[in-house]
N, C-alpha and C positions, 0 to 999 in steps of 0.2 A: 620404443620410439616416442610414445606419448610422454613418458617420464622425461626424456631428453628435451622434447619440445617445451614442456611446462617448466622445467627447472633451469635450462641453459639460457643465458642472456643472448647468446648467439648460437641458435640451434643448428643452423645450416652446416658450419664446419664440423660440429660435433657429430651430426648424423652422418656426414660423408665419411669421416674417419672411423667411427664405431661400426657402421654397417657396410662400409666399402661401397658407397653409392656414388654415382656420377652427379655432377652439378644439376643436370637436367632432371634426374630422378628425385633429387633432394628438393628442387624447386617445385616439382609436381606434388610431392608429399606435403610440403608446407602450404602451397596454394590450396590444396584440397582441404586441409585442416581449416584454413582461413575462410574458405567458402562455406564450410559446415557451420563454423561459428557465426558467420554473417547471417546464414539462413536461420539459425536458432535465435539470434538477436532480432531478426525481422519478425519471426513468429511471436516472440515475446512482446514486441512493440505493437503488433497488430492486435494481440489479445488485450493489452492495456487500453488501446484505442477503442476497441469494442466495449469494454467495461465502462469507459468514460462516456461513450455515446449513450449507453443505457442509463447511466446516472443522470446525464443531461436531460434525457427524455423524461425521467421521473421528476426532476426538478421543474422542468417546463410545465408539466401537468399540475404539479403542486402550486406553482406560482399563478396559474390561471384560475384556481379555485380557492375562494376564501374558506369554504368548508374544509377542504383538504388541508389548508394551512393551519387552521385551528386544531384539526385532529392531530397533525404532526406535532404541533407545539404541546398539546396535552400529553401525547405519548412520550415526548422527550422529557417533559417535566416529571412525569411518573417514573420514567427510567432513572432520571437523576436522583429523585427522592429515594428510590430503592437502593441505588448505588451509594449515595453520599449521606442520606438522611439518617438521623438517629433520634431517639426519644429526647425531648426537650428537658433539660435538667433544671431549669429555672424559668419561671414565667416571664414573659416580656414585660418591660416597664409599662407599656400602654395597657396591657391586660391587668396589671396590678392597680393602676390608676382607675380603671373602669370598675374593678372589683370593689374598691373602697367607695367609689361614688355610688355604686349600686347598693352598698350596705348602709349608707346614710339615710 
């Protein structure tokens, strides 16, 4: 039945023919399936909402504290440096200029 419901464009007549079901039985089967899907979707949406509310609470706390904001920025910069950073292959132009000026 599940395969028929998932694969058929019009599952109702296919179910009635294949399993010799009445229209009322077929409607009940299809409605039950739709109710279950709706319940699963509702659970998923509620879970996402809870996660977003937790994230919002964390953001609110961070926005109210300058110290927390600085800590978050430092952590993000360190993470980015680990993820994307590499050893400098050539000195920066400003560093070279300072090196020459210091040597004079």
